Structure formats: C-alpha cells, structure tokens
N, C-alpha and C positions, 0 to 999 in steps of 0.2 A: 768463254770457252769453256766448251760442257765435257766433261769427261765420258767413261762408259756408263757409269752409275747414272749419271743425268739422263743420257742419252735413251737408258733402259727406263727408267721412270717415266719419262717423258712417253715414249713410246707405250709404257701399259696405261698411261693417264689417257691416251688418245683412242686406246684401243677398249676402253672402258672396265679395264681389269685392274687399275690400281687401288686394292684396296686399304693402302697405307696411303692415300695421297695426302693426307695431312701430315705426312713426314717430311716430304716432298716440297709443297706447295707452302705460302706461309710465311711465319717470322723464324729464323733457326739460327741459336746462339752457337757460338765457340769460342774457343778460346786458344792461343799457341804463343808460347814465350813471352805471357805477360800481355800480349795484344788480345783485345776483345775484337770479334767480330760476328758480324749478323748479315746472314743471306737470306733474302727476300725474293720471292717467286709470284709471279702472278699469271692468270691464265687469262689474254686478253687478246685474241687473234687478230681481232678488226680494227685493234688501235695503229694511230701513227705514231703516239709512244707513250711512254709509261715514267714515271718520275716517282720519288719518294719524299714525300713531305712530310716532316717532322719535326719535333722538337730539338731533334740534334740536327738535320739539314736545312731548316728553315721551312717556313708555312707556304712560302710564296712559288718559287720555280724548283727549290727540291734539287734532286741527285737522279739523273737519269739512269733508266735501265738499258738492258741490252736484251736483243730477242735473243733467244736460241735457236741457233739455223735450223730449219726444218720442222718446227713447231708452233703453235700459238702461244709459248710461254715465255715471259719477259722476266730477267734476274737481273741482280743487283745484289753485291756484298760491300758492305760497308764498315770498315774498322774504325777502333778508339780505343784510348788507353782505359775507360772505364767500362764497367759491363751496361749489357744494353736493356737490362731487365728494366721494365717499368717506362719505357720509351712508349711517349705517344707518336703514332704516324697512320696516314693515309695514302692511297695510290692518286696522284695527279693523273689523270690518264685524258688524251688527245685522242676524238675521234677523228675519223677522215675528214670531216666536213668542217675542221678546225676548232669544234666546240672542245671545251674542258670540262672534266666531270671529277670530284673528289670523291672517292670511294673507300669504304672501310674495305680492310682486309677479310675475304671471304673464309681465311682458313686460321682468322685471329683466335688464339687460346682465351683470351683476354680481350674485353670491348670497356670501353668507356661509357658510362649512364647518363643521358641527359648531355648537355651542353654539345659539344662539338660533334659527339658520337665517334672519336678517333678508336682505332684500334690500339691496344696496347701489348708489347712484344713479352710473351711469358712464356715461362716452362710448363711442364704437364706436372703434377703432383704425384709423381710416381714413386717416392718415399712416405714413410709414415704409415703404410697399411697394416692394420693387425684384424683383419677378418676371415681370415685362413679357416676357421673353425665354421664361419656361415658359408664362406665358398664350398667346402668340402661336404656341409650337409644338403646344400642346392643340388649338387652333383649326385647326391647317394639319393635324393627323391627322385631325378629322372631316371637314374638305373632301376630302381625299381619299378619304371613304368612297365604296366601290363601289354601295351600295344604301342606300334610306332606313331610317327605324327607328332610328336611332343605333349602326350596327354599328361597333364599334372597329377600324379596320384595321390595327392596330399590335400587336405582343406585348403582354399583359396580364398580370404574375406578381406576385399580390397576395399581401402579407406582413402576416396578420390579428394585432392585436395588441390587449393591455389594458395602458395606459398604467404603471398601477401595479406591476404585477408583471413586467414585462420584465426591469429592471433597478432597483435601490434603492440608495441610499448605504450604501456598505459592505457590501453583500448583507444587509440588516436587514429584518426583517419589516414589514408594513405595518398591524399592526393596532392601531398607537397611532396610525399617520398621521406620525410622526417621520420616517420613514427615505425618504419617497417624494422622489423627482429632480423636477424643475421641467422645465415646458416648454421651458426653452432648455436645461438640461442634457440633457435626452432629445434633444433636436433635434442637439446636436453628436457624442451617442455612436450614436445610430440611422441619420442619415443615412451615415456612412461604411460602417456594417456593412450596410445594405441594398446599395450601391453594390457593394461586395466580394461580396457574396452573389447579387448577379443579380437582383434584385426591383426590377420598376418602380412599384409603388404600395405604399402602407400603409395598412391600414382600421383605424380604430381602433375598439375597442368605446366605447359613448356617452360622448362627453365632456361632454355636458349636465349641469348641476349636478344631483346625485342623494343625499339623505341617508345609503343605506346600502351601503357598499363590498360587500355581499355580495350586492347584487343586480347586480354588475359593471357598473352604469350603465344597466340596464334599467327601472328605477323614478326617473322622471324629475320633480323638482320644479321644476326652472330651463331651459325649452326655449331660452332664448335666452341662457344665462349659461355657458360654458365653465367647467367645474368649478373651482373655487378651490383644490382639492388642490394643484395642480402651480402656480399661479399667477394672475395677472391674464388678463385679455382680452387686453393688447398682448403677453403673454407667450405664449399661445395662438398670435396672429398671427404672433410672431416664429418659432415652431414651424412652421408653415404656410410661411410666406416662406422660412425656411432650407432645408427639404425642395423647394421648388419650385426655389431657384437650384442645389440639387443635382440635378435633373433627377427629381423623384421626385413621383407623384401623391399627395394626399391624399383618402381616403374615409371618410366618416364612419357609423357606424350610426345609424339614424335611428327613432325609437320611435313611430309615430302609433295603434298600436293600443289602449294602457293605458297608465293611470298612478297611480300609489300611492295608498294612503290615509292619507297622514301628515296631519295635522291643519293644519299650515300649506301644503301643496298645495293642489292642483286639485279635491280632492274636497270635492262640497256647497260650492261656493265662497262662495255667496251664502246658505249656510243651506239652499239645497234644489238637487236636481241640476242642473246647469248645462252644464260641461263634458262630463258623461258622460250617456249616456243614462238616461232616466226610467224606463222599464221595466223590472220585476225579471227578464225573460227576457233581456235586453240589457247589463244595468247593469254585471254584475261577472264578474270572471274566476275562479271560485273555486280553480283550480291554482294561479293566480299571486298570490291575494290581491289584485287591482288591480281598477280601474273602467276600463271600456271607454269612448273617446271616441265621443261623438256625433258622428259623421261627416256626418251628413244636415242637421245644424244650421249655418245659414248661419255663424254669430258662429264656431261651430267651425272650420269650412271657412277662415276669413279668418284664425283663429290658426294653423292647422295649414301650410296652404299659404305665407301670410305666412313661416312658421318655416322651411321648406326653403329659400325664395328668399332667406331672410336669410342662411343659411350660405356661399351662392353667392357673394352680393353682398358681404357684408361681411367675410367668410373665407377668399374664392378657393376654396373647397373643390371637388374636383373630381369628386365625386359623393357619392350618397346610397346606403347599403344598407337598403332599409326592412325592417323587423324584423316576423315576425310577420302576414304578408300573409293565409296562409290563415285565421287567426282573426279576421280580418275580414271575409274574403268570404262565411265559412259561418257562417249561423245557428246550426245545430248545433253549431259546433266544442265539441269538450271538453264538452258537453252532453248528460245522457239524455234518453232520450225524454220529453216531459212538462215538459222544463225552457226548452224553447225553441217561438218562433212560427213558422209556417210565412209565408213572403213572400205576397202578394194571389195570385199562380199557386199555391200550395200546395208550393211548392219551399223549398230551405233553402238559396238564393243570398240575399246581404244587396246587395239592389237599393242602397241607399245607399251602402254601399262602393265598389261597382263603379263609381257615379257621381263618388265623391271622388277613386278613382285617376284616371278619365279625365280629370277637372278638375285636378289635382296635375299629371299630367306633363304635360297639354298646355300649362300655365301655365311649368311651368319650361322647359321646350323652346322657347317660344315667347319669351324671355328668354335661354337658355341652349343655344345649339343643339349646346354642345362638353363637356357632362359627363353622366354615367352615373346613371341611374336603377335601381337591383339591387333585384330582389324576391327577398326570402326565402320564396319560396312552394312548399311543400312536397306539393302535390297535381298532380294532373293538368288542373287550371283551364285551359280554351283559350286559346291568344293573348294570352298574358301579356304578351310581348314582342314584339307586334305592333302597329302603330300604331292610333291611335284613330280614325281615319277608315277603317280597316278592321274595326273593330268589337272591335280588342283593347282591354286596359289601358292600354298607352302606354310602360309599360319600356324599357329597351333591353336588358337584362340580368335572367338568371335563374338563381339559384343552383340546379345540377341533382342535388338531393339524392338521387334515387334513384340516377344512379351513383356517387356515393360508398359509398352504402349497400351495395350488389350488390356494389361492391370489397372493403368493407371483410367484408362475410361470405366472400368467396372467400380472403381471405389468413387468415384464421382458421380455414380448414377444413383439416385436414391431405390433404398432397397426394395418398396413396392413394385419397382420397373426392373430390379435385376435379373427377373427371372428369363426377359425377354433378350437378354444378352449374355446367356449362360455360359455359353461359348466362349466366352474372351477369357473365361477360365482354365477352359479345358483344351480349346484347340492348339495351344503351344504344344502340347505332349505330340500332336501330329508330325511334327518336326524337330521334337528335342534331340534327336539321336542323328538328324542330318549334317550335325557339323558339332565341333566342339565349343560350346557356349558359356559364356558369361553374362549374368542378367545383371542390366546396370540399371542404377537409380542416377543417373550423372549429374554434373553441374548443367548441363542443356535442358533441364528438365525442371529446376529451380529460379530460371531466369527469365526475362522479359515478357512478362505479363502471365507466365504458366503458372504461376502458383509455387507456394513451398510445398514440400510433399504433405505435410500436416494438412496443407488448406486445399489440398486434391480430395482430403475425403469429406464425404457427403454427412450433413447433418449438424447439429447442437456442437458447443464446445466440448463437452466430455463424449459424444459419439465419434468426434473425430479422432479422439485420442484411442476408443477402443477399436476403432475402425484400422488406424494406423499399427495396433497389436496385430490383428488379425492378419493384415496385410504383409507384415513382417515374418510372421511365423510361415504363410505362404511363399513368399519369396526365400527364405531361407532354408525351407525345405524341399522345393522343386530342385529337378538335376539341372547341374548347371553350377558354377563358380560365381561369387557374391562380387559385388562393387555397389558402395552407397558412398554419396558424397557429401562431406562435411555438413554439419549442423542438420543434418538429416536424423543424427543418430538421438538428438534430445527435442526434435519435434521444432527446429525455429519456426516462427510464423512469417517472419520476413524474407522474402526472396532474397537470393545471393544478390551482395552488395561487393565488388571487388574493393570500392574506394574504403570500405570501413570493416572491422574485424568482426567476428561471428558475435551473435546476442548470447555470450556467454552468460549474461545475468539471467537468461530465461530459467537455467537449471535453480534457481534460488525460488520458483514456483513450484509447487508439488507434482503437476502433471508434467511438465517437464523433466523434475528430476524424476518422476517414477519412469518415464520413457527410456531416460538415459539408463536406469539399472535394467529396465526388461532387455534392450537391446544387448546390453552386457553379458546379460543372463543367456541370452539366447545365442549370442557368439560363440558364448563356452560351451554351450548344448552343441552347437554346430562341429566346433573344434574338435569334441571329446568323441564324437559319434561317427564312425567309420562309415554307418548305415547312409549318411548326408550327405557324402561327397567322394567313396571310394569308386562306386560304381554310376558316376555322372554321364556315361558316353553310350548306357546301352539301356535295353530293357530289363536286363538280369538286375537292375539297382530301382525298380519302381513297377507298382503296379495300382492299378485304380482298384479301389473298396467300391466307393460309391462316387460315379461322376456325373451323375446325371440327375439329381436331386435340386432341379431348377426355383421348386415352388417354396423351398426352405433355403436356399442360396447357400446350402452345403455342399463340401468335398469332403472326402476321405480316401485316404490313400495310404500305400507302406514304401519306406525305404529301406533298402535291404544293401548288408552288404556283403563283399565276398566270400565270407564262411556261413553266410546264411542267415546271420545276424541281423533283427529287422527292428523298426520303429512303427508305430500308425500315428498319423498325423490326422487330425478333424478341424478343418475350418469353418466355422459360421459366420458369414457375411449377413445373417439376416438379424435384426435388432429382436427378436423371438428368442424365448428360451426354449430349447428342445430338448424334451424331457423324456426321458426311457427309449433313449435310440441303441438299437440292437447292433454291435458290431462284429464281424466275423475276425477271430485271431488266427497268426500261426500256429497256434496251440494252445493245449491248456497251461494253468497256471494262474499268478497275480498279476496285474498291469498297475502300473502305477506312471502317475505324470514327472516326465523328466521337465517340463514346463507347462503352464497354463496361463496365457494371456490375461486372464480373467481375475488373477489373484490379488487381494488387497494392496499388496505391497508394488502393484505396479498399477493401481490406481482403478482394478475390477471390484467385484464384488465379493468373489471366493474367499473365503475364511480359512476353509480347511484342506487341506490335501486329501485326495479320496483316491481310495484302489479298488480296482475291480478285478472279480475273482469270475472265471469263465464258470461257465453253465456246461452241462453236459455235451452240449453241442458246439464247445469251442468259441462260443461269444460272448462276448461281455455288451452290459447295459449302460450306457453313460449318460448324464444330463450334461448337455452341451449349454452353457451361457449363451447370451447374444452378443454380437460381433467377439468373437474371441476364437483363439487357435489354442489347441489342446495337443502337445507330444508325449506320446505314450510308449512304454519299454516294460517287457516283460522282466519280472524281477529273477536274478538268477537263483542258484539253490540255496544261498544263505542268506538271499533274503534281502540284499543290497542291490540298489539299482549301478548302474555304471556310473551314473552322474546326478548328486542331489539336486533338487530343482530350487532348493535354498541353497544361494551361495555362501562361502564360507570367506573370511576375511573381511577386509576394512571395507565399509559403504562408502560410496561415492558421495560427493556433495548435491 
C-alpha cells in the first residue's frame, strides 16, 4: 500500500524533479517498538517481477516486491529483530522474456568491493561533521564575487589525484587491492602535503564505486556509494571533514555521460534499456565500451540531479568536475557518418543534453550558491560558463584544454623552431575571457604514451627541468584557475600508472627535489598575490608588454589586481641568455623578483637576487637567463616586498 507521501515522491520521480530521490528509492531502515525494518524500492517499469536476494532472505529466490500502482517502482519492507545495517543484498529482476538478472541497488549508499558486488544496507554519515568554519569560509568567498555566474574571487590551485596510486602501504602495488591506504590514512598524509606545497583544493578521480581498477573510477556501478576500496562511507566523510578543517576544498570527478556494461550495474536494468538511450544511434559509446545515460528521460534526470546534490548535501563536497561534457552535447561525438541521427533541426547538437545541463546547474546553484560546477568540455561550444538565464549551460568553470594542448606543443618543440609556432603562447589570450577557465595539466596528459610532464619538455636532462620551470611560470601567471596532476609537482619521469604508487623516491635526486621546492615556492607566490587571480575573467587583470618576440622565444606581460597593484612576468623559452632587455614598468621605483626560476636553489645558475631601478622613462633593464621565468614586483615604500622569494620555514626533502 502506498501512502500520500509515496505517491507524491513517485510522481516527482517520474516528472524528473525528485531531487531527493535517494531518500525514496534504495534501502532505508527504521525501527518501531524494538522491531527493525528496512524498506527497499527499485525503479524497474519493464520487469515482470522483482525480488530481494540477500543474506537475510536467501540468495536464490528471495522475497518478492510489490509494484506501486500507477508507477514503475517496486517496493518491499522486511522486518526483523536485529538491525539491517551491514546486510548484503541484490535485486533479482525477471524481465518480460523470462530472463533473470541480479542487480546491485543503483541507490545504495555502500557497495561491496570485488566478490559478488552486492549492495550493503547503510545509513548516511550525518553526524560527526566539524567543518562549519570551512563551510562559512566557502560561503564568504562567493559572497565577495564581483560578478554573477559563480566566479570564484580567490586563488584556486587544484591538485588532481587518484586515491589508489598517490601513495600505498609500504610502497606496494595495487593490483591485488591489499596495499591501498584507507580514507583516514590518506587524509592524515595528504592534508599536510597539500598545505606545504601550496594547493587550495584537491580533485579526486571518481570515488563512486566501480568494479574495474583500470577504469580509474570512470566506469561507475554505485553512484551513491564511496568506493569501499578505501573504507566505509563514514571513513570518506572523515576524509572530507579532515581536509576541510585543514582549509582544503574537495572536488569530485562526476560521470553523468556513461556507465559500464557490468551485469550487476545499470545496463538494461529491468531487462531492457532503461537508464541508457534506447536507440542504437545513441545507446553506446564504442570507444569506451559503455552505455550513454538517457538524460532526456525524466527518471534518469531525477537519478542524476539527485546524485549531484547528494554529494554536496551528504558529504559537504565543494565542487564537481563533470566528465566528458562534449560527448553528451554532440550527437556525432566519436561516431562516423551514418552512425548518428541529426536533431529535428538537422544539426548535431543534443538538445536533451543541453536541457539536462541547464536543469542540473539550476538545481545545484538554487540550493548551493557556493560550490563549483566544472565542465570538462573540449570544444568551442558557446557559453558553457554563462548563466542559464543568458542562454548558457550554467557551469561556473570550464577546463581550458586548448590552452594546455597549445602549451604542450610549444615546449615539445626544439627552441630553434619555436619562432614558427610562437602563436601557441599568445593565441589563448584571444579567447581567455570568453568563459571562466581552469588551466589543466590533467591525468589524461600523462598516460597512454603521451609522456610525463617533464618528458614533454624538449632537450637534454637539465634543459628539461629548466624548461619545465619556465612552463610552470607561464601556467601559473596566466589568467585562469590552476590544476595539475599528482607527480607533476616533482617532475616524475614515469607516466602515471594506476597500479603503483607515485615514484616518491625521485625526490631523493637533486633536480626533482629542486623542482618540488620551486613548485611550492611558486604556489605560495600565486596564493599571496591577488594580481595573479583576482581579475582572471577580464582584460582589466592582464596586459601584454611583449607578445611578438618570436625570434627570442620571449613573452612579457603584466598581471593586475583590482586596486591597481601589479606584477611583471618575463618568460624566456630560449636556451640563450637575453641581456640588457629594456622593459617598461607601471611606475618609477625599485623592482625585485618575487620568484626567478633560474635561482640555484631550483637547479638554475643565478646565485644572487637582483633588483632593478627604473630610469627616467620608467623602464628597467633586465638580464633574462635561458629557459627561465621571472616574476617582478615593485617594492613598497618601506622597501619590503609583499612576498620574499626565499621561503621561510622548514625545507622539504
């Protein structure tokens, strides 16, 4: 029997507007008079029967569900004298053709790792949070935003990482799953490291339950369950809470585009296409071996929008990075002619996906005005980060993958030939303010034969490190928030390998230790200088001083804060010393380096910090070391710069 609340929740779900659907479907416990109960609900409109199989009801035939009249939802309440938490269960679904399928619960809060891949009855970790200080701080940042659309008026320096391979127990491999650190262990090691290195946020490759380690988390079967590889839901909540108390934001990779074809997962959940598109032209992504979500279906919208809000509500997450947005927006994405059907207007735009993203972002920002919705969108689709009310998709940030690819092309090139592709450095500024951008050096760029970041740099051993420091100077001082993948900060030579931890032993070698020191120092300059992040979204924060010196592989520009404070950045991508370079400044005075990538403490050749006094024309004359980046700032009246180039405190190993 369904009461009014059940009928209303069902109606909202089928309308595509039940944004708390995880509180209705799935497994939910209660107790009354010493009797424990657990109510299970599953959406399976095309099934002929649904049964609960578990370690309580038996794993063969189980206990039958009843279908809620007028809906596609099945329901069962089981009662027992003992609590249900920890019960392993699945749904046995019989399709109309008589075939039977064992399915995990799409709404389960906890899942079994490996083995039978059963769901586990569990509550949500709603107690024990002590991150109110961080949550208030986060809210205050967005309240200071000078513009609408979710612009983040603070430094954002993101450390992207894969939990399973960042660090393991005793440095062991992860192929057998025995060497994983738990959420709590990772938190206690990660937070101090991020603070010391100067990162503001961590972005985790998907932590939702997934059966195959080699998918890195991108082929999800348990959208509401933090993976049990590293512990329980309470352990994951501890991880987030711990990082928040240390002042570090947590962003999750989120995958609304596709799901894997594992039998226990979402594929043909009730014996026929349900969560996926029904037409063969949209159903499957052959390159990934996955099914595409049918985001035009109201019930799928309820599932996915609820899931996005779930991570914000229940785990206090600070942002979602939405994976593979382009694959959803374009009907012909990775499809040959004849393999896709145009929309009613004859175009390749997926109108349903556009509507879904607008609905998703509207719902998220209506409830959480202080979070990040970040699109991994690799094309020139317009207005990705513009408000829905202005015809945009409603995200507040987008990865600028074109910027990264251009920069990689440039540093791979022999300096002798860089003059021919100088526009790789300057072209991104033509569109830098068309969207709110994050400049990514992501996991996708350091796997599958693409080479590690250090190995992308042209030249012999020492030249690679010099070029990489110049690369970082350019990256960290251009408009846009920042993201780098783990291991890049100390120049790991080996490509990322998900089955083994990072090669931390590399920091025992001088060049890698110096690179780590340089990245930490530069990150601190970035954090301390509003010039480098306050005006990321308009020309008021950037001006070219020298954009066209292609013969010397040189760029010079100024970054400007809201109050007019400025820094001058000089990046020399040539292996030649540029002597006596005359550079105009914003006013007379003494200019000194906040950072010079060619200092000996970073592995360069410059031993002394030079100061530069303007001439009568407000110019300074600078000797620019080869393959280097310099950040200069005018000293204030007391002669003390805002940030010393030599870092105080304990040296890292």
